[in-house]
N, C-alpha and C positions, 0 to 999 in steps of 0.2 A: 595089868598090875593093879594091886589094891593099895590104897594109901590111908593112913590115919587122918583124923580130922585136922583141918588147918589150924595152925597156931599163930598167934600174933606176938611179936617181940616189941615191947614198949620200953621206955626209958633209954631210948636209942637215938643217936644223932641224926639218923635218917640216911637214905641211900639214893644214889643216882646210878643208873645203869645196872648191870647184873652182879649179884653177889657171887663169890667163889668159895668153895669149900674144900677142906683137906683135914685128914685125921692124923694126929700125932699121939701115939700111945693110946690112951683111953679118952682123949680130948679132941672134940671137933672144933676146928677153927673156921670162922667166916671172915674173909677179907672183903672190903668193899670201898667204893668211891663214896666220899661224904656227900651229903645232900646239897643240891643246887650247884653252884659254880665255885665252891671253895677248893676243889681239886685236891682234897686231902685223902690220905689212905688211912682207913680205920679197920679195927678188927674186934671181934667178940668171940667168946668160947662157950662151949656147952659140953656136958657129960651125958646128955640124954637126947639131944636133937630137938628139944622142945623149949627148955628154959635156958637163957643165955646170960652171961655176965654183962656188966655195963660196957658200953663201947669205949675202946681205947684208941687214941690217935697214935699213929706211928710218926713221931716228931721229926720234922725236917724233910718229910717226903711229900712231894707234889706229883700229881698224876693226871692223865686223861683216860676216858673210857673205862673199861672194866678190867679188873685183875684176873689172873689165873693162878691156881695153887696146885703144887705137885709135891709129893714126898720123894726126897732124893738124899742119899747119904745120911740118913737118920735125922734130917731136918725138913721142915716145910719151907718151900720157896714160893713166894707170891710175886709173880712177874707182873709188870705194868708198863704202860707207855709213860714216858717222862713228863716233866712239868711243862705246862703251856708257856712258861716263861723261859724255857731252855730251847736250844736248837731243836727243830722238828725231827721226829723220827727216832728218838733215843729209847733204848730198851734197858730196863732196870729190874732188880728184884730185891725184896727184903727176906730175911731168914728168921723163922721161928724155931727155937731149939727146945722149947718146953718151959723154960724159965724166963726167956726174954725174946723180944722181937727186935732184930737189929736191921738197920738199913743205912745206906741204900747202895747196893752194888751195881755198878754200871757195866753193861755188856758192850764191849768195843765192836762197832759195826764198820767194816773197812770200806764199803762203797755205798753211795746214795741209794742204789737200787735195792739194797738190803735193809734200808731204814723202815721202821714200823709205821704203818699208817693208822691202824685202829687198835683193837684189843688183841693181846697175845693169847695163845693156848699152849699149855705145857703138859708133857707126859714123860714117862721113862720107858725106854724100850731097849732090850738087850744091854742093860746096865749103863746106857747112855742117856743123858738129859737132852730132851728135844723141846724146842719152842717153834710153833707155827704162827704165821701172821701174814697179812697182806703187806707187800713191800712198797717202797717208793714214797714214804711219807716225808717229803722234803719241803723246804720253804717255798710257798707259792702254790704248792700242789699237795695239800694235806689229805686229799681224797684217796691217794694211793695210785698204784700203777696197774692194778688188777692181777699181779703175779703172786703166786703162793710161795712164800719163803719158809724154808725149814732150816733152823739153826740147831747145832748139836754141840755138846761138850762132855768131856769126861769128868769135869769137876766143877763147872760153873764159874770158874775164875774169869776175871774181866777180859783177858787177852787170849783165852784158850777156847775159842769157838770156831766152828766151821759153818759155812753158809752155802746153801744151794737153792736153786729155783726148781720147784716140782713141775715137771713138764706136763703139758696138755691141760692145764688148769687156768681158767680166767674167772676171777671172783670179784664180788662186791662185798663190802662190809668185812666182817671178821670170821675166820674159820674156827672150827673147834675140833679137838683131837683127843683120841683115847687109844690105849693099847688093850687088845683083846684076842685071845685064842692064837697067839703067835704072830699077830699082825698089828701094824699101826694103821689106824683109821683116821681120816680127816673128812669132815663134812663142811660144806660151804654153799653159798648162794651166788647166783649171777642174775640180778634183777633184769638185765637186758633180755633174758630168756624166760622171764616169768617169776613166779613165787615159789618154785620148787626147791628142793634140797638135793644136792649132789653128794655122792660119797666116792672116795678113792681110797685104796689100801695098798700096803706093801709089806713084804716079808723081810726086806733088807734096806729100805729107804732109798734104794737106787732105781729100782724098777717099780712103777706104779700101775695099778689097773686103770683102764679108761674110766673117767668119771661117769657115774650112772645115777639117774634120778631114783630117789627112794620112792616107791609107789605110793600114790595117793596122799602125799604130804604137801601142804601149802603153808608158808610161813610169812609172818610179818616181822621184820628185823632179822636177827642172827640166831640160828639154832645153837644149842649147847649139847655136848656129848660127854658121856662118862661110861664106865664099864664096871660091872660086878663080876664075880667069878663065873657066872652063867650067861651073861647077856650084855650087849651094848644097849645103852639107853640114851635116847635123844629127846630133849624137851624143847618146846617152842611155843610161840604165840601164833595164833591163827589170824589171817587177814580180816575175817568177819566174826570171829568168836574170841573174846578176850580171856577166856578160861585157859588154864594150863593144859597143854596137849603133850602126850607122851607116845613115842614109838620105840619098839625094842627090836633087836636083831639077835637070833640065836647062833650057836656055833656052826650051823650049816649055812649061814649067810642069808637066812630068810627073815624078812622084815614083817612085823605085825601090822595090823591096821592102826590107823591113828586114833588114839584114845583120848577122850575129853575127861579131865579130872575136875571134880566139883570144887573149884576154888573161887575166891574173889576174882573179879575182873582185873586183869593185869594192865598196868600202864606202861611197862617197859619189858624188855626181854627177861626171861627167867634165868636163874643160875641153877647148877646141879652139881652134886658130888655124891660120895659114898661114905656111910658111917656104920661101922660094925657090920659090913656086908649088905646094908640096905641103902637104897637110893633116897637122898634128900633133895628136894627142890625148893628154891627160894624165889619169892616174887614180891613186887611192890605194886601198889594200887593207886588209882587216881584219888582215893579218899584220904590217904595218909602217906607219909614218907617212910613208914616203918617196914621191917622185914616180916613177911608172912612165909611160913614154911609148911610143907607137907612131907611126911616121912613114910616110906614104904612099910606096909605091915609085915 
């Protein structure tokens, strides 16, 4: 993949963890965790993927970790782990409609095993809304239970969700999910087995492929997945190289070699999304707290 030169967004409140991107009409939204330990949810918008509006706080919303953005029923939904001051493991989302960003909708989770431990990942598959995350984020055990939870809904309303555990998966950290070529894909790590990235997929969300290592990919932190019309795209940080790394998968299921992108050195995991059919990746560095982006040529 070829990318345009890296751009830096200034006049920005700063960012912790990974940014999340979604397109609504002709506008690209970036939602992110505010800088440091303020636990605020912020967003900024762009019409070209390079210049951005001033950061705007979503008032009254507190969060942990990184958000995930998905287009559903003509709105952008930004899912996030709840406030550090609330009971552990709550899942929420705010909604962008084009004129306003409203929040905060609570997703009712019926059992502790289904509570969220880290960051969520959202996608739409066969007209249903899906959110994947590591479960078991309960008081006293915020690290999670290693199980991959998949929540689904027809409308996103608080009490209209189904939950299941994806079989055959043990993970650490946060998964990432995308829809591509008639399948739903989830990537994840299990640091007990090394620094590799595993992928599982399904055509119906009931039966899943046996998790397989993506060849020759080593990561530090959590990988992020998105999809264009022609490919899956995984971005990540490498254990020994802080540049942005990119891997793609075609519609035959063949993964590319791990590509290093000439970016600034990252201090945290990257974020990724699609804007006008092109991949956009966002990163932060140890030199500043601002968002750096690269856009696919």
